[in-house]
C-alpha positions in Angstrom: 0.6 -0.2 0.4 1.3 3.8 -0.8 2.6 5.6 2.8 -0.2 7.3 4.9 1.4 10.9 4.2 0.4 10.0 0.6 -2.6 8.5 0.8 -3.4 11.5 3.8 -2.3 14.1 1.4 -5.1 13.6 -1.4 -7.6 12.5 0.9 -7.5 15.8 3.0 -8.0 17.5 -0.7 -11.2 15.5 -1.9 -14.1 17.6 -1.3 -17.0 15.6 0.0 -17.8 11.8 1.5 -18.5 10.0 -1.3 -15.2 11.0 -2.9 -13.1 9.8 0.4 -15.8 6.2 0.2 -14.1 6.2 -3.5 -10.8 7.0 -2.6 -11.2 4.0 0.5 -12.6 1.8 -2.0 -9.6 1.8 -4.3 -7.3 0.9 -1.8 -8.9 -1.9 -0.4 -9.9 -4.1 -3.5 -5.8 -3.9 -3.5 -5.4 -6.0 -0.3 -7.6 -8.6 -1.8 -4.7 -11.0 -2.4 -7.5 -13.6 -3.9 -8.9 -11.3 -6.6 -6.7 -11.4 -9.9 -8.6 -8.3 -11.6 -7.9 -6.3 -7.9 -5.8 -3.5 -10.2 -8.6 -3.3 -12.8 -10.9 -2.4 -10.2 -8.9 0.0 -8.3 -8.3 1.8 -11.3 -11.7 2.0 -12.7 -12.3 3.3 -8.8 -9.2 5.9 -9.4 -10.6 7.0 -13.0 -14.5 7.1 -11.2 -13.3 9.0 -8.2 -11.0 12.1 -10.7 -14.5 12.1 -12.5 -16.8 12.8 -10.0 -14.6 15.3 -8.0 -14.2 17.4 -11.2 -17.3 18.0 -12.4 -18.1 18.9 -8.0 -15.2 21.4 -8.7 -16.9 22.5 -12.1 -20.4 21.4 -13.2 -21.7 20.9 -15.9 -24.1 24.4 -16.2 -21.1 26.8 -14.8 -18.6 26.0 -17.3 -20.9 25.7 -20.5 -22.1 29.3 -19.8 -18.4 30.3 -20.3 -17.2 32.0 -23.0 -14.3 30.0 -23.6 -16.7 26.5 -23.8 -16.5 24.5 -27.2 -18.2 21.2 -26.7 -16.2 17.8 -27.7 -18.0 16.1 -30.4 -16.8 12.7 -28.9 -17.9 13.8 -25.0 -21.8 15.0 -23.6 -21.1 18.2 -21.5 -17.2 19.7 -20.5 -14.5 17.1 -20.8 -12.3 16.6 -17.9 -9.9 18.7 -18.8 -11.7 21.7 -19.3 -13.7 21.3 -15.8 -9.7 21.7 -14.7 -9.5 25.1 -16.8 -12.7 26.4 -15.7 -11.0 25.6 -12.0 -8.6 27.9 -13.0 -10.5 30.3 -15.4 -13.9 30.5 -14.1 -15.3 32.7 -17.1 -12.2 34.7 -18.0 -12.7 34.9 -21.8 -9.4 34.2 -24.2 -8.9 37.7 -24.5 -8.7 38.6 -21.0 -6.4 36.4 -20.1 -4.2 37.5 -23.4 -4.4 41.0 -23.1 -4.6 42.2 -19.7 -3.2 39.6 -17.3 -0.4 38.3 -19.9 -1.2 34.9 -19.9 -1.7 32.9 -23.3 -4.8 30.3 -22.6 -2.8 27.8 -24.6 -0.4 27.5 -21.2 -3.2 26.5 -19.0 -4.0 24.0 -21.7 -0.4 22.3 -21.7 0.1 23.1 -18.1 -2.7 20.6 -17.4 -2.0 18.2 -20.4 0.9 16.4 -19.2 -1.4 16.0 -15.6 -3.6 14.3 -17.0 -1.7 12.1 -19.3 0.4 10.5 -16.5 -3.6 10.2 -14.7 -3.9 8.7 -17.3 -1.6 6.1 -17.5 -1.6 5.0 -14.1 -5.4 4.1 -14.2 -5.6 2.0 -17.2 -4.5 -1.4 -16.9 -5.1 -3.6 -20.0 -5.5 -8.1 -20.6 -1.3 -6.9 -21.9 -0.5 -4.8 -19.3 -1.7 -7.2 -16.4 -0.7 -7.0 -12.9 0.3 -10.0 -10.9 3.1 -9.5 -8.4 2.5 -7.6 -5.3 5.4 -5.0 -6.9 3.9 -4.4 -9.6 -0.3 -3.8 -7.1 2.5 -1.8 -4.6 4.2 0.4 -8.0 0.2 0.8 -9.5 -1.7 2.3 -6.0 1.6 4.1 -5.6 1.5 6.1 -8.8 -2.4 5.9 -9.4 -1.9 8.3 -6.0 0.7 10.2 -7.5 -1.0 11.0 -10.4 -4.1 12.4 -9.1 -1.6 14.3 -6.4 -0.1 15.9 -9.6 -3.4 16.5 -10.2 -4.9 18.7 -7.4 -0.9 20.2 -7.5 -1.1 22.0 -11.0 -4.5 22.6 -10.7 -3.6 25.1 -8.0 -0.5 26.2 -9.3 -2.5 27.5 -12.9 -5.3 29.1 -10.3 -2.8 30.8 -8.6 -0.9 32.2 -11.8 -4.3 33.4 -13.3 -5.3 35.0 -9.6 -1.8 37.4 -9.2 -2.3 38.2 -12.6 -5.7 38.9 -12.0 -5.0 40.8 -8.8 -2.6 42.6 -9.6 -4.5 43.9 -12.9 -8.1 44.8 -10.8 -5.5 46.4 -8.0 -5.9 49.8 -9.0 -9.7 49.7 -9.5 -9.5 48.7 -5.1 -8.0 53.2 -5.5 -10.9 53.9 -6.9 -13.5 52.3 -4.2 -11.7 55.1 -1.8 -12.6 57.6 -3.8 -16.8 56.4 -4.5 -17.2 55.7 -1.2 -17.8 57.3 2.4 -15.3 55.0 5.4 -17.2 55.3 8.2 -14.6 54.8 10.4 -12.5 57.7 8.8 -16.2 59.7 9.1 -16.2 58.5 12.5 -12.3 60.7 13.7 -12.8 63.3 11.7 -15.5 65.3 9.9 -13.7 65.9 7.1 -10.6 64.1 5.7 -9.0 63.4 1.9 -7.8 60.0 1.1 -3.9 59.8 -0.8 -2.3 56.7 -1.9 -3.4 53.1 -1.7 -0.9 50.6 -1.6 -1.9 47.3 -2.0 0.4 44.4 -0.3 -1.8 41.5 -0.5 -4.6 41.7 -3.1 -6.8 37.8 -3.3 -9.1 36.7 -5.4 -12.1 34.6 -2.9 -14.3 33.2 -5.5 -14.0 32.8 -9.9 -16.9 31.6 -11.1 -18.9 31.1 -15.0 -20.6 34.8 -13.7 -18.6 36.8 -11.4 -15.0 37.4 -9.9 -15.1 38.5 -5.7 -11.6 39.9 -4.5 -10.2 41.3 -1.2 -7.5 43.2 -0.9 -5.8 44.7 2.1 -2.8 46.9 2.6 -2.5 51.0 3.9 -4.1 54.1 2.6 -2.7 57.8 3.2 -5.3 60.1 5.1 -5.1 64.0 5.5 -7.3 64.3 8.1 -8.5 68.0 8.3 -9.3 69.7 11.9 -9.9 73.0 13.2 -12.2 75.8 11.5 -12.4 78.3 8.7 -9.6 80.4 10.3 -6.8 78.2 12.3 -6.8 74.3 10.1 -5.2 71.8 11.5 -4.5 68.6 9.0 -3.0 65.7 10.2 -1.5 62.8 7.5 -2.2 59.5 8.4 -2.0 56.1 7.2 -4.5 53.1 8.3 -4.6 49.5 7.5 -7.5 48.0 5.5 -9.5 45.6 3.8 -11.5 45.8 0.7 -13.3 43.0 0.0 -15.5 43.6 -3.8 -16.7 42.1 -6.9 -17.3 42.1 -10.8 -19.2 40.3 -13.0 -16.6 38.3 -14.8 -17.3 39.9 -18.5 -16.3 43.3 -17.4 -13.6 42.4 -15.2 -12.6 46.4 -14.7 -16.5 47.3 -13.7 -16.3 46.9 -9.3 -19.5 46.6 -8.7 -19.7 49.2 -5.7 -22.9 48.4 -4.1 -21.4 44.8 -3.5 -18.2 46.4 -2.3 -17.1 47.1 1.2 -14.1 48.3 3.1 -13.1 48.3 6.2 -10.1 50.5 7.4 -8.5 50.2 11.1 -7.7 53.2 12.4 -7.5 52.4 16.2 -4.0 53.6 16.1 -5.3 57.2 15.9 -7.8 56.2 18.8 -4.4 55.1 21.2 
């Protein structure tokens, strides 16, 4: 059997009880020494497990709503690779990936290709490659789990690449949010203020699906707090940490929905 560490690692990535039972079944059948078809049955369980996980991560209706989706004539609904691509890019179009993010769509496809090839190779057992010895069975199980783990890792890498580029591209809109919204925390400490530079140090994509992008930005904002009367004005220049959550339609990635934008500024240092 594969190492418990590897088993636990893959199990921790599985989204529901059914997939965890599938993994358990794929491994348990390998221990049935009197079962001559145990490798074949385990391979089938691994393939079903992969298909189920990808279907949960990328449902048919969501993937097929994306502008980049093209129906494969040999498959009903999305392919496994299209589902994996959806988890990386959501509804972002090829043009947006290329022109705004500097990512060639083909690199996402090619990045996932080797992972799927290895998974297919490691979860197919044919009559001419029947596994009979314990050593062969052990190697099959280890390789199948490693291939599945590699697929998860590759999806994460592609997703992180898109998310990082997307966060950078949208960070300017977070600055605009300070201009378009009244900040309650600043209102409480100053009747009048002006926001200056906004430094974003931790952009994050919270959700990316066929229709919408949800983002969170943290950083610091420079503020001029205005006090005093008309004839004796006093200005205080401060910098406060902030958190901004907002969203945008996937079809208009740079148009933040200010009605769905929340900004929280930490002014505790001023109060202290």
